C-alpha positions in Angstrom: 169.7 -28.5 58.6 167.1 -31.1 58.4 167.6 -35.0 58.4 166.2 -36.4 55.7 165.0 -40.6 54.2 163.6 -40.7 51.0 161.2 -43.6 50.7 161.4 -45.7 47.3 162.1 -48.2 44.9 164.6 -47.5 43.1 163.1 -45.3 40.9 161.6 -41.8 41.6 163.2 -41.9 44.8 166.5 -41.0 42.4 165.0 -38.6 40.4 163.8 -36.5 43.7 167.3 -36.8 45.2 168.8 -35.1 41.9 165.4 -32.2 41.4 165.4 -31.2 44.8 168.2 -32.3 47.5 171.4 -32.7 45.7 173.3 -29.6 46.3 170.9 -28.3 49.2 172.1 -26.2 52.2 168.8 -26.9 53.8 169.0 -30.7 53.5 171.0 -33.8 54.4 169.4 -37.1 52.7 171.0 -39.7 56.3 169.1 -43.4 53.5 167.2 -44.2 50.5 164.5 -46.6 52.2 163.4 -49.1 49.2 161.3 -51.9 49.8 159.1 -53.4 46.3 162.1 -54.5 44.3 165.3 -53.9 46.4 168.9 -52.9 46.2 170.8 -54.1 49.2 174.1 -53.9 50.7 174.6 -50.2 47.4 175.0 -46.9 48.1 174.2 -43.9 46.0 177.3 -42.8 45.1 179.3 -39.7 45.2 179.1 -38.8 41.0 175.7 -39.3 41.1 175.2 -38.2 45.3 177.9 -35.0 45.1 178.9 -35.3 48.2 182.1 -37.2 49.7 180.4 -40.5 51.4 177.8 -40.7 48.9 174.5 -41.8 50.6 173.5 -44.9 52.3 170.8 -47.6 50.5 168.6 -49.3 53.2 165.5 -52.0 52.7 163.3 -52.5 54.4 160.7 -55.3 54.8 157.1 -54.0 56.6 156.3 -51.0 58.3 157.3 -52.2 62.1 160.5 -52.0 59.9 160.6 -48.6 58.5 160.1 -47.0 61.2 163.1 -48.4 62.5 165.0 -47.5 60.6 163.5 -43.3 60.8 164.2 -44.0 64.8 167.6 -45.2 63.7 169.2 -42.4 61.0 167.5 -39.1 63.7 165.6 -38.6 60.6 163.6 -35.3 60.5 161.3 -35.7 57.6 160.8 -38.6 55.6 159.9 -38.2 51.6 157.8 -40.4 49.8 158.9 -41.1 46.7 157.4 -44.8 45.1 154.4 -45.6 43.1 151.7 -48.4 42.6 150.1 -48.2 45.7 146.9 -48.5 46.8 145.4 -46.1 49.2 145.3 -48.1 52.5 149.0 -48.8 51.5 149.9 -45.1 51.6 148.1 -44.3 54.7 149.9 -47.8 56.4 153.2 -45.8 54.8 152.2 -42.5 57.1 151.7 -44.1 60.3 155.0 -45.8 60.7 157.1 -42.7 59.5 154.8 -40.1 62.0 155.4 -43.3 64.6 158.8 -42.6 64.1 158.5 -39.2 65.2 159.7 -37.4 62.0 157.1 -35.3 60.0 155.5 -36.8 55.8 155.9 -35.3 52.1 155.5 -35.8 49.2 157.0 -34.2 45.8 154.6 -33.3 43.8 155.1 -32.4 39.8 155.8 -29.3 39.9 158.7 -30.1 41.6 159.4 -33.2 39.9 159.3 -32.3 36.8 161.5 -32.0 34.4 161.0 -29.2 31.0 162.2 -30.1 27.3 163.3 -28.5 24.3 160.9 -31.3 22.2 156.9 -31.6 22.6 156.9 -34.5 25.0 154.2 -36.8 25.2 153.3 -38.4 28.6 151.1 -41.9 28.4 151.0 -43.2 32.1 148.6 -45.4 33.2 146.3 -46.0 37.1 147.8 -48.9 37.6 150.1 -51.8 36.3 149.1 -54.2 33.9 145.9 -51.6 32.0 148.1 -52.4 29.3 149.6 -48.9 29.3 152.9 -50.9 26.9 149.7 -52.0 24.6 148.7 -47.4 24.1 152.5 -46.4 23.4 153.4 -48.8 20.5 149.8 -47.7 19.2 151.8 -43.6 20.4 154.9 -44.3 18.8 153.6 -45.9 15.3 151.4 -42.7 14.6 154.3 -40.4 15.1 156.5 -42.5 13.0 154.4 -42.8 10.3 153.9 -38.7 9.8 157.9 -38.6 9.5 158.9 -37.7 13.1 161.4 -39.3 14.9 160.5 -40.5 18.4 162.5 -41.6 21.2 161.2 -43.3 23.9 161.7 -42.2 28.1 160.7 -45.2 29.9 160.4 -45.1 34.3 163.7 -46.1 36.4 164.9 -49.3 36.2 168.3 -49.4 37.7 169.6 -52.7 38.3 173.2 -52.5 37.3 175.8 -50.7 39.5 174.2 -46.9 39.5 177.4 -45.3 37.6 176.9 -47.5 34.8 173.9 -46.9 34.2 173.1 -43.1 34.6 172.7 -42.4 31.0 171.2 -46.0 28.8 170.5 -46.0 25.4 169.1 -49.5 23.7 168.8 -49.1 20.0 169.4 -52.9 18.6 168.0 -56.0 20.3 171.9 -57.4 21.5 172.0 -54.7 23.5 169.3 -56.0 25.4 171.3 -59.5 26.4 172.5 -58.1 29.9 169.1 -56.7 31.6 166.3 -58.1 33.3 162.9 -59.8 32.1 161.2 -56.4 33.2 163.2 -54.0 31.7 163.0 -56.0 28.7 159.2 -56.7 29.0 159.6 -53.0 28.2 162.7 -52.0 26.4 162.2 -55.2 23.1 158.4 -54.0 21.6 160.2 -50.0 20.8 163.9 -52.0 19.5 162.8 -54.8 17.2 160.4 -51.0 16.1 163.9 -49.6 15.2 162.9 -47.0 18.1 165.5 -45.7 20.2 164.6 -46.4 24.7 165.9 -44.7 26.7 166.5 -44.9 30.3 169.4 -43.9 33.6 169.4 -42.2 37.2 169.7 -38.1 36.0 167.6 -37.7 33.9 168.4 -34.7 33.0 171.1 -36.2 31.1 168.8 -38.9 29.8 166.2 -35.9 28.2 169.5 -34.2 27.0 170.7 -37.1 24.5 166.6 -38.0 24.1 166.0 -34.5 23.0 169.4 -35.1 20.9 167.5 -38.3 19.0 164.3 -37.9 18.8 162.3 -34.8 17.6 159.2 -35.7 20.0 159.8 -37.3 23.3 157.6 -39.7 24.2 157.5 -41.0 28.3 156.6 -44.3 28.9 155.6 -43.9 32.4 155.9 -47.4 34.0 154.7 -48.1 37.8 151.6 -46.2 36.9 154.0 -42.7 38.5 153.5 -39.5 37.1 156.1 -37.9 35.0 159.1 -36.6 35.7 159.0 -34.3 32.0 156.5 -32.0 32.3 153.9 -32.9 29.1 152.5 -31.3 26.4 149.6 -34.0 26.7 149.7 -37.2 28.5 146.6 -39.9 28.7 146.0 -42.3 31.2 145.3 -46.1 31.0 142.5 -47.1 33.5 141.3 -51.2 33.6 137.5 -51.3 33.7 138.5 -55.1 35.2 139.9 -53.0 38.0 136.8 -51.0 38.7 137.8 -47.9 42.1 141.5 -48.6 41.2 141.3 -45.8 39.3 140.6 -43.4 42.3 141.5 -45.5 44.7 145.3 -45.6 44.2 148.5 -43.3 43.9 149.2 -42.5 42.1 147.2 -43.2 39.7 144.6 -41.2 40.6 147.2 -38.2 40.0 147.5 -39.6 36.6 143.7 -39.4 36.1 143.3 -36.0 37.5 146.3 -35.1 35.0 145.2 -36.1 31.7 144.1 -34.7 28.9 143.0 -37.5 27.6 141.8 -41.1 29.2 141.5 -44.7 27.7 140.0 -47.1 29.7 140.5 -51.0 28.2 139.6 -54.7 28.5 135.6 -53.1 28.2 134.8 -56.3 26.8 136.4 -58.8 29.3 134.3 -56.6 32.2 131.3 -56.6 33.7 128.6 -54.1 31.7 128.5 -52.3 35.9 132.6 -52.5 35.9 132.7 -49.5 33.5 130.3 -47.2 34.0 131.4 -47.2 37.7 134.9 -46.5 35.9 133.5 -44.4 33.3 131.3 -42.3 36.3 134.9 -41.9 38.4 137.0 -40.4 35.4 134.1 -37.7 34.6 133.7 -37.0 38.3 137.1 -36.3 39.0 138.2 -35.3 35.1 135.4 -34.0 33.6 137.7 -32.4 30.5 139.8 -35.4 29.9 138.2 -37.5 25.8 137.2 -40.6 27.0 138.5 -43.9 24.8 136.9 -47.2 25.4 138.9 -49.9 24.3 139.6 -53.6 23.7 143.3 -54.9 23.9 142.4 -58.1 21.6 144.6 -60.9 22.2 145.9 -63.3 20.1 148.1 -66.7 19.4 150.9 -67.2 17.1 150.5 -70.7 16.5 147.1 -73.5 17.1 146.8 -74.3 21.1 142.8 -75.7 21.4 143.1 -79.0 23.4 146.5 -78.6 24.5 147.8 -78.5 27.9 149.6 -75.2 28.9 152.0 -73.8 31.8 151.0 -69.8 31.2 154.0 -67.3 31.6 152.4 -63.8 33.0 154.1 -60.8 32.9 155.3 -60.4 36.2 154.5 -57.0 37.5 151.0 -57.3 36.6 150.1 -60.3 38.2 152.6 -59.3 41.4 152.1 -56.1 43.1 150.1 -55.1 40.1 147.0 -57.3 41.7 145.7 -59.0 39.4 145.5 -63.2 39.2 146.2 -63.4 35.4 146.1 -61.1 32.5 146.8 -61.7 29.0 148.5 -64.6 28.2 145.3 -66.9 31.0 142.8 -64.9 28.6 144.7 -65.7 25.5 144.6 -69.0 26.4 141.0 -69.9 27.6 139.3 -68.2 24.3 141.6 -70.6 22.5 140.7 -73.8 23.5 143.7 -74.8 26.2 143.3 -76.2 29.1 145.3 -74.3 31.5 147.8 -75.6 33.9 148.1 -74.3 37.0 152.0 -73.7 38.2 151.9 -73.4 41.9 152.3 -77.3 42.4 155.6 -77.5 40.3 156.8 -73.5 41.9 160.5 -74.6 43.3 162.5 -71.3 45.2 161.7 -67.7 44.9 158.5 -68.7 42.6 157.5 -70.7 45.6 157.8 -67.9 47.7 155.4 -65.2 45.2 152.9 -67.5 45.3 153.0 -67.5 49.1 153.3 -63.1 49.4 150.5 -62.6 46.7 147.2 -63.8 45.1 148.6 -65.4 41.8 145.6 -67.1 40.1 146.9 -70.5 37.8 149.7 -69.1 36.0 153.6 -68.7 36.3 155.3 -65.0 36.4 157.9 -63.9 34.3 160.5 -63.4 37.5 164.2 -63.0 35.4 165.7 -59.8 38.1 168.8 -62.1 39.5 170.2 -65.5 38.2 168.3 -67.2 41.7 165.0 -66.8 40.3 165.9 -67.6 36.5 166.9 -70.8 37.3 163.5 -71.1 39.7 161.3 -70.4 36.9 163.4 -72.7 34.5 163.2 -75.1 37.0 159.1 -74.9 38.0 158.9 -75.1 33.8 161.4 -77.9 33.4 158.9 -79.8 36.5 154.9 -78.8 34.7 153.5 -82.0 32.8 152.4 -79.4 30.4 152.5 -79.8 26.0 153.5 -76.2 25.6 154.8 -72.8 27.3 152.1 -70.1 26.2 154.2 -66.5 26.9 152.4 -63.0 26.9 155.4 -61.9 28.4 156.7 -59.0 25.7 160.1 -59.8 26.5 161.2 -62.9 24.6 162.6 -64.3 27.5 162.3 -68.3 25.9 165.9 -66.2 24.1 167.2 -66.1 28.1 166.3 -69.6 29.7 166.0 -72.9 28.7 163.3 -74.1 28.3 162.3 -77.9 26.5 158.4 -77.9 25.7 157.3 -75.6 22.5 156.5 -72.4 22.7 153.5 -70.3 21.9 153.4 -66.8 22.2 151.4 -64.3 23.2 150.8 -60.7 21.4 147.6 -58.0 21.9 146.8 -55.2 19.9 144.1 -52.0 20.7 141.2 -51.8 19.9 138.9 -48.5 20.1 135.3 -49.7 20.4 133.9 -45.5 21.4 135.9 -42.4 21.6 138.5 -41.1 19.4 141.0 -42.7 17.8 144.3 -43.0 18.6 145.5 -40.8 15.4 142.6 -37.7 16.5 145.2 -38.4 20.4 148.2 -37.7 18.7 146.4 -34.6 16.2 145.7 -33.1 19.6 149.0 -34.1 21.0 150.5 -31.8 17.6 148.1 -29.5 17.8 148.7 -28.5 21.3 152.6 -28.6 20.9 152.7 -27.0 18.1 153.5 -29.2 15.9 152.0 -28.7 11.9 
């Protein structure tokens, strides 16, 4: 029996286990080796793993540590099962695996797709922060306007006890109170629209519940992962401000090649030559996809002109997403505010984040743990500003204490060239055979 370790980040890794290895007589998964958002001192429990003792979860922070774990666990085969990576990072992981003596493997869509009895539209991205959530929201609005009930299924974020998170359904604002900021950022927009959003650990069971709740299932593919559900139609969102990432990230390029439609966002904020490069890359690797050029128009819900402001951005975008700033900074500058650099005021975990990532003069909305929320709150308290500009989709001001006035940033999709969202939804419904 071959010994397997699954390298992941508390998302696709569990799904790969459930789809490929649970109950296998040929393979024994000896560990989950987690990074990005580690879950220390835990196991994938017996009821979910179908093993007497469950599967241990270890965390690694360097490629050398990854190699050491694989050697100590006598792993024959290491499986990569997480996303939002540049190809250079994938190469380092492969080398670390091979240096341990193990073989390397990635399970593709056909190994991991679940088939639905409902029509499925997937909205994915090539990198975190491309604007996928805005496009997803517009697709849901268009489907709902046609009288179709939509059930949104989100890429997993199992930050609680795993046996309590097998199937999660969020319908009301109070359902979100126990969640991390990252989860609120992804779920809150749907809940406010009156649309149920689902997530969990066992996506076979999640899908069955989504099929019960909706006429149509929308796969909201977070962390630029490819879908868990086989889509009838797939929209991939890419970012004109990061030319080359659409063909230089994993599995971002997979999403690009699978797409029926590619939406290139932020075209008016990018250089013309960068937009042209992204368009050329899209057409080269996926000439059959329709191409949409679009802007994400930012707006602020109060006057901030001349004010000294602290900008809070969506954390994944300005950390492992690789952008120094995002919509909040753009909106603050556009509306005449003076952006104050929060880095001199940062404490604890927030200070360490600035040391690890190339985050610019903005504050990431970290809130996975109580320590992070406390340090975020203290960093805000220390900052010498008139008000706080929040561009996180989550209403974090409901969760932490902010002792300054708050301005909220929103964004709207504006199609500059190519089919509208209505036309993309028409194409999906026609392809899925929905009249």
